[in-house]
matplotlib code that plots the C-alpha trace (Angstrom):
import matplotlib.pyplot as plt

x = [0.0, 1.5, 2.4, 1.1, 3.6, 2.6, 4.1, 5.7, 8.3, 10.5, 13.1, 16.0, 19.4, 21.9, 22.0, 20.1, 16.6, 15.6, 12.2, 10.8, 8.0, 7.0, 4.4, 3.5, 6.0, 6.6, 10.1, 12.1, 13.4, 15.2, 16.2, 18.1, 18.1, 20.9, 22.3, 25.4, 28.4, 26.5, 26.3, 28.4, 25.1, 23.4, 24.9, 24.6, 21.0, 20.1, 21.7, 19.7, 16.5, 16.8, 16.6, 13.1, 11.5, 11.0, 9.0, 7.9, 9.3, 11.0, 12.3, 14.7, 15.2, 18.1, 18.1, 21.0, 21.2, 23.6, 24.1, 27.7, 28.4, 30.4, 33.1, 34.7, 38.4, 40.6, 43.1, 46.1, 48.1, 45.1, 44.5, 48.2, 48.0, 45.2, 47.1, 50.2, 48.1, 46.4, 49.8, 51.0, 47.9, 48.3, 52.1, 52.4, 49.1, 47.8, 44.7, 43.3, 43.7, 40.2, 40.4, 38.5, 37.7, 34.2, 35.3, 38.0, 35.5, 33.7, 36.8, 36.8, 38.6, 39.6, 37.1, 36.1, 33.4, 35.0, 32.6, 33.3, 33.5, 31.3, 32.9, 31.9, 32.0, 30.2, 27.5, 26.9, 26.4, 23.9, 22.0, 21.7, 20.6, 17.9, 16.9, 16.4, 14.1, 12.2, 11.9, 10.3, 7.5, 7.4, 7.0, 4.3, 2.4, 2.7, 1.6, -1.5, -2.4, -1.7, -4.1, -6.8, -6.3, -6.3, -9.6, -11.1, -9.9, -11.3, -14.7, -14.6, -13.6, -16.7, -18.8, -17.1, -18.0, -21.6, -21.8, -20.2, -22.7, -25.6, -24.2, -23.8, -27.5, -28.7, -27.1, -29.6, -32.5, -31.0, -30.7, -34.2, -35.6, -33.8, -35.2, -38.7, -38.2, -36.9, -40.0, -42.4, -40.6, -40.5, -44.1, -45.0, -43.0, -44.3, -47.9, -49.8, -47.0, -45.5, -42.5, -39.3, -38.6, -35.3, -34.1, -35.2, -33.3, -30.2, -30.2, -30.9, -28.0, -25.6, -26.7, -26.2, -22.7, -21.9, -23.0, -21.5, -19.2, -18.5, -14.8, -14.4, -16.2, -14.0, -10.9, -12.3, -12.8, -9.2, -7.9, -9.9, -8.3, -4.8, -5.4, -6.5, -3.4, -1.2, -3.1, -1.9, 1.7, 4.3, 6.8, 6.6, 3.7, 2.0, 3.3, 2.1, -1.3, -1.2, -0.5, -3.3, -5.8, -5.2, -6.4, -9.5, -10.3, -9.7, -12.2, -14.8, -14.4, -14.9, -18.0, -19.4, -18.7, -20.7, -23.7, -26.4, -28.9, -29.7, -29.7, -26.5, -24.9, -25.8, -24.0, -20.9, -20.8, -20.9, -18.2, -15.9, -16.4, -15.4, -12.3, -11.3, -11.6, -9.4, -6.9, -6.6, -6.1, -3.5, -1.4, -1.0, 0.5, 4.2]
y = [0.0, 3.4, 6.0, 9.5, 12.3, 14.2, 13.3, 14.4, 12.9, 14.0, 12.5, 13.6, 12.2, 13.6, 17.3, 17.7, 17.2, 16.2, 17.2, 16.0, 17.5, 16.6, 17.8, 17.0, 17.4, 15.9, 14.6, 14.1, 17.4, 17.5, 20.6, 20.6, 23.4, 23.4, 25.9, 27.9, 25.7, 22.4, 22.5, 19.3, 17.5, 18.3, 15.6, 12.7, 13.6, 13.9, 10.5, 9.0, 10.6, 8.9, 5.5, 6.3, 8.7, 8.3, 11.4, 14.6, 17.9, 16.9, 19.4, 18.2, 20.6, 20.1, 22.1, 21.9, 22.5, 25.5, 25.7, 24.6, 25.6, 28.7, 29.3, 32.4, 32.9, 35.3, 37.4, 37.8, 40.2, 42.5, 42.5, 43.1, 46.0, 47.6, 47.1, 48.8, 51.7, 52.0, 52.2, 54.9, 56.9, 56.4, 57.1, 59.9, 61.6, 60.8, 59.1, 56.5, 53.0, 51.5, 48.4, 45.5, 42.0, 43.0, 46.2, 44.3, 41.8, 44.8, 46.1, 45.5, 42.3, 41.1, 38.3, 36.9, 34.3, 31.6, 29.3, 25.6, 23.8, 20.6, 17.2, 16.4, 12.6, 12.4, 15.0, 13.3, 10.0, 11.6, 13.4, 10.2, 8.2, 10.8, 11.1, 7.3, 7.3, 10.3, 8.6, 5.6, 7.8, 9.7, 6.6, 5.2, 8.4, 8.3, 4.7, 5.5, 8.4, 6.3, 3.6, 6.2, 7.7, 4.2, 3.4, 6.6, 6.0, 2.5, 3.8, 6.3, 3.5, 1.6, 4.6, 5.0, 1.3, 1.9, 5.0, 3.1, 0.3, 2.8, 4.4, 0.9, 0.1, 3.4, 3.2, 0.7, 2.8, 5.9, 4.1, 2.7, 6.2, 7.6, 4.9, 5.7, 9.5, 8.8, 6.7, 9.4, 12.2, 10.3, 9.4, 13.1, 13.9, 11.1, 11.2, 8.4, 7.0, 3.7, 3.9, 2.2, 0.2, -1.0, 2.6, 3.4, 0.4, 1.4, 4.9, 3.8, 1.3, 4.0, 6.3, 3.5, 2.9, 6.6, 6.7, 3.3, 3.7, 0.0, 0.4, 3.4, 1.6, -1.5, 0.6, 2.5, -0.8, -1.8, 1.4, 0.7, -2.7, -1.2, 1.5, -1.1, -3.1, 0.0, 0.5, -2.9, -2.1, -0.5, 2.2, 5.3, 4.6, 8.0, 9.2, 6.1, 6.7, 10.3, 9.2, 6.6, 9.3, 11.1, 8.0, 7.9, 11.5, 10.8, 7.9, 10.0, 12.9, 10.6, 9.1, 12.6, 13.7, 10.7, 11.1, 13.6, 12.2, 14.3, 11.3, 9.9, 13.3, 13.5, 10.2, 11.4, 14.6, 12.5, 10.2, 13.1, 14.5, 11.2, 11.0, 14.5, 13.6, 10.6, 12.6, 15.1, 12.2, 10.5, 13.6, 13.1, 9.7, 9.0]
z = [0.0, -0.9, 1.7, 2.0, 1.1, 4.2, 7.6, 10.8, 13.1, 16.1, 18.3, 20.5, 21.2, 23.8, 23.3, 20.0, 18.5, 15.0, 13.5, 10.2, 8.1, 4.6, 2.1, -1.5, -4.3, -7.7, -6.8, -3.7, -2.3, 1.0, 2.9, 6.2, 8.8, 11.3, 13.8, 12.8, 12.9, 12.3, 8.5, 8.4, 9.3, 6.0, 3.8, 6.3, 7.0, 3.3, 2.7, 5.5, 4.2, 0.8, 2.6, 3.9, 1.4, -2.3, -3.1, -1.4, -0.1, 3.2, 5.7, 8.4, 11.3, 13.9, 17.2, 19.5, 23.3, 23.4, 27.2, 26.9, 23.3, 24.4, 27.1, 28.5, 28.0, 30.2, 28.3, 30.6, 28.3, 28.0, 31.8, 32.5, 30.1, 32.0, 35.3, 33.9, 32.7, 36.1, 37.9, 35.5, 36.2, 39.9, 40.2, 37.7, 37.9, 41.4, 40.2, 42.6, 41.4, 42.1, 39.9, 41.3, 40.0, 39.0, 37.3, 35.5, 34.0, 32.4, 30.7, 26.9, 25.8, 29.2, 29.0, 25.6, 24.7, 22.6, 20.7, 21.4, 18.1, 18.0, 17.8, 14.2, 14.4, 17.8, 16.9, 13.5, 15.1, 17.6, 14.8, 12.7, 15.7, 16.5, 12.8, 12.5, 15.5, 14.0, 10.7, 12.4, 13.7, 10.4, 8.3, 10.5, 10.2, 6.4, 6.3, 8.3, 6.1, 3.0, 4.2, 4.8, 1.3, -0.3, 1.4, 0.2, -3.4, -3.3, -2.4, -5.3, -7.7, -6.7, -7.4, -10.9, -11.6, -10.6, -12.9, -15.8, -15.4, -15.5, -18.7, -20.3, -19.4, -20.8, -24.2, -25.8, -24.4, -26.1, -29.4, -29.2, -28.3, -31.4, -33.6, -32.4, -32.9, -36.4, -37.2, -35.9, -37.8, -41.1, -40.6, -40.3, -43.4, -45.5, -44.0, -45.5, -47.7, -46.8, -44.4, -45.4, -42.3, -43.5, -43.9, -40.4, -39.0, -41.0, -39.7, -36.2, -36.4, -37.7, -34.8, -32.3, -33.6, -33.3, -29.7, -28.7, -25.8, -25.2, -25.9, -23.7, -20.8, -21.3, -21.1, -18.1, -16.3, -17.2, -15.7, -12.5, -12.2, -12.8, -10.1, -7.6, -8.4, -7.7, -4.4, -3.3, -4.1, -1.8, -2.6, -4.7, -7.1, -6.9, -10.2, -12.0, -10.5, -11.6, -15.2, -15.0, -13.9, -17.2, -19.0, -16.7, -17.8, -21.4, -21.5, -19.5, -21.9, -24.9, -23.4, -22.7, -26.3, -27.7, -25.5, -26.3, -23.8, -20.7, -18.3, -19.6, -19.5, -15.8, -15.2, -17.1, -15.0, -11.8, -13.3, -14.0, -10.5, -9.0, -11.2, -10.2, -6.6, -7.0, -9.0, -6.0, -3.6, -5.8, -5.7, -2.0, -2.4, -2.6]

ax = plt.figure().add_subplot(projection="3d")
ax.plot(x, y, z, "-o")
ax.set_aspect("equal")
plt.show()
C-alpha cells in the first residue's frame, strides 16, 4: 500500500533534537536546517532521508542545546596592560587605582566568549541516531495516512464502476428512443405513404454505432483494475497513478462527447467528478 507524502516525526538524542516534516512534491526534495556551525550534518541527514522517502518535499530541522556551546576565555596580556596603565595613572598623575575584579571583568577584551566547536563525528552519530528514530514515527504516520487515502480512493472507484454500469445500461435505451423518434418524424413527413422500415433500421444502427461507448467503458474498467493493483503495491507509485488518472479523464471525456442524452450526461458529470476527486487524492500519495 502506498504512503502519503505528508508526515511528521520528532526524536531527541543527547543534546540535539531532529524534527521531520513533509508535504506533496513531484520529486524528492530534502532541505536541512541546522544551527550555525553544524552544516556538516546536512549531507549525512540527506543521505539518511533517501533510505526512507521516495517522493515529497521533506524538511529536516536540527536544534542543539547551546548551554555549553560557548566558554569564557581570560586574556592575561590585556589584563596586565590595564594594570600597567592604572599604575602609571596612579604614580604619575595621582589618580586613585580602584580596579576590582568585578570592574576588570567589564573592561573590553579582558574576557572573551570563545565558541566551542562541536565534535563532528560524535555529533553526526547523535544526529543520525535521532533522525532514524524520528523517521520511524514519520514513516508510521505516512503509512496510516496512505491507508486512509487508499480506502477513500477504493470507495470512489466503486462509485465509478456503478456509474459506468448505468451508462452501459442506458445506451440501448437511447438508441431505441432515437429509432422511435426517427419513425415518428419520417411518418410526419411522408404522411400516408409507406415507411421504409429497413431505412429506419439502417439509420438507427448508424446512430447506435456513433454513440456506442463500449470500448471506452471497457478501457475504463481496465484502468480501474490497474489502479486497484497499484493501491496494493508498496513504494513510490503515486506518479504512475497520476498518469493513469489522465487515462481515466480521457475515457470519460470521450463518453461525454458521444452522449447527447440528458440522463447519460448526468451520469458522465458524476463520473468526471469522482475521477477528479481521485486525482486530487492520488497527488497526496508517494
